[in-house]
C-alpha positions as CSV (number, residue, x, y, z in Angstrom):
1,X,29.8,37.6,3.1
2,X,28.7,41.5,1.6
3,X,25.1,41.7,2.6
4,X,23.2,43.4,-0.4
5,X,20.3,45.6,-0.7
6,X,16.6,44.8,-1.0
7,X,15.3,47.4,-3.5
8,X,13.6,50.9,-1.9
9,X,9.6,50.3,-1.5
10,X,7.6,53.5,-2.3
11,X,4.7,53.2,-0.3
12,X,1.9,55.9,0.8
13,X,2.7,58.5,4.3
14,X,-0.1,56.7,5.7
15,X,1.5,53.3,5.3
16,X,4.6,54.0,6.3
17,X,2.9,55.8,9.4
18,X,0.9,52.6,9.9
19,X,4.1,50.4,9.8
20,X,6.4,52.8,12.3
21,X,3.6,52.6,14.6
22,X,3.3,49.1,15.6
23,X,7.3,49.3,15.6
24,X,9.2,47.2,18.7
25,X,11.0,49.2,20.9
26,X,14.7,49.4,19.2
27,X,13.3,48.4,15.7
28,X,14.4,50.1,13.0
29,X,12.0,50.1,9.3
30,X,14.6,48.4,7.4
31,X,14.5,45.5,10.7
32,X,10.6,45.2,9.6
33,X,11.0,45.5,5.7
34,X,13.5,42.4,5.9
35,X,11.7,40.6,8.5
36,X,8.4,40.8,6.5
37,X,10.1,39.8,3.1
38,X,12.1,36.7,4.8
39,X,9.0,35.8,6.4
40,X,7.1,36.4,3.0
41,X,9.3,34.3,1.4
42,X,9.1,31.3,3.7
43,X,5.4,31.5,3.7
44,X,5.4,31.2,-0.1
45,X,8.2,28.3,-0.2
46,X,6.2,26.7,2.0
47,X,2.8,27.1,0.0
48,X,4.6,25.7,-2.9
49,X,5.8,22.6,-1.7
50,X,2.0,21.9,0.2
51,X,0.9,22.1,-3.4
52,X,3.7,20.1,-5.0
53,X,2.8,17.5,-2.4
54,X,-1.3,18.1,-3.1
55,X,-0.6,17.7,-6.9
56,X,2.0,14.4,-6.3
57,X,-0.4,12.8,-4.3
58,X,-3.5,13.3,-6.4
59,X,-1.6,11.9,-9.6
60,X,-0.5,9.1,-7.1
61,X,-4.2,8.5,-6.8
62,X,-5.2,8.6,-10.1
63,X,-2.7,6.6,-11.2
64,X,-3.2,3.6,-8.5
65,X,-7.5,4.2,-8.2
66,X,-7.2,4.9,-4.6
67,X,-9.2,7.6,-3.5
68,X,-11.0,8.0,0.0
69,X,-13.8,10.3,0.6
70,X,-13.3,14.1,2.5
71,X,-15.2,13.0,5.1
72,X,-13.4,10.0,5.8
73,X,-10.4,11.6,5.9
74,X,-11.3,14.6,8.0
75,X,-12.8,12.5,10.2
76,X,-9.6,10.5,10.9
77,X,-7.5,13.8,11.5
78,X,-10.2,15.4,13.6
79,X,-9.8,11.8,15.9
80,X,-6.0,12.6,15.7
81,X,-6.7,15.9,17.2
82,X,-8.7,15.1,19.7
83,X,-6.5,12.4,21.1
84,X,-3.7,14.8,21.0
85,X,-5.5,16.6,22.6
86,X,-6.4,14.8,25.4
87,X,-3.3,13.4,26.1
88,X,-1.7,17.1,26.2
89,X,-4.8,17.7,28.7
90,X,-4.0,14.8,30.9
91,X,-0.2,15.9,30.7
92,X,-1.1,19.3,31.5
93,X,-3.2,17.9,34.6
94,X,-0.1,15.8,35.9
95,X,2.2,18.3,35.4
96,X,2.2,19.7,38.8
97,X,2.9,16.2,40.2
98,X,5.4,14.3,41.2
99,X,5.9,10.7,40.7
């Protein structure tokens, strides 16, 4: 498969210097720009999918008339997070212990 090129990007010299200052050893400016573009595209895709799920959920809630107070939902999420964190702490505490 042939590769294709992204269009050249014009930036102020200070921006280029700032980017070059954070390049990793052996990393080229082109590699950095490619990585940044791919990450930005994935992030935007994830955002669009998130919004689509939210809109679908809102439409379903309106259709069914079933809504939940935000505080209730957040409390449930906090509870699941705390349970998971406790389980991970417990697992971490026993990781070095052989059964």
